Residue, then its C-alpha position, 0 to 999 in steps of 0.5 A: m492541500v493534501s491531508r496526511e492520510n491521503a498522502v499515505i494512501l497515495l504513496f502505498m497505492a503507487a508502491g502496490l501498483a509498482l510491486a504488482y506490475g514489477g512482479r508480473v514483468a520480472t517474476g513468474l508469480s501467479d495472479t493470485v499472489l500478485i493480487g494479494v500483494l496489491i491488497l496487502v500493500g495498497v489497502v492493509a498497510p496504509q490503514a495500519v500506518s494511518g492508525y499508527l500515526d493517528a495514535e502517535s499524534s493524539g497521545 
């Protein structure tokens, strides 16, 4: 069984990869911007969402 935290991470990781690849194909964004999007969506956002969900469930 997949934990809630792992499900959130996998969802955001897939979204980040899709956005980065879509940004590469559909736009003329630089690699730096695409890497920033990938880090923001794939690393920062899941941590924020997991922290929020943990705070909601404990309080």
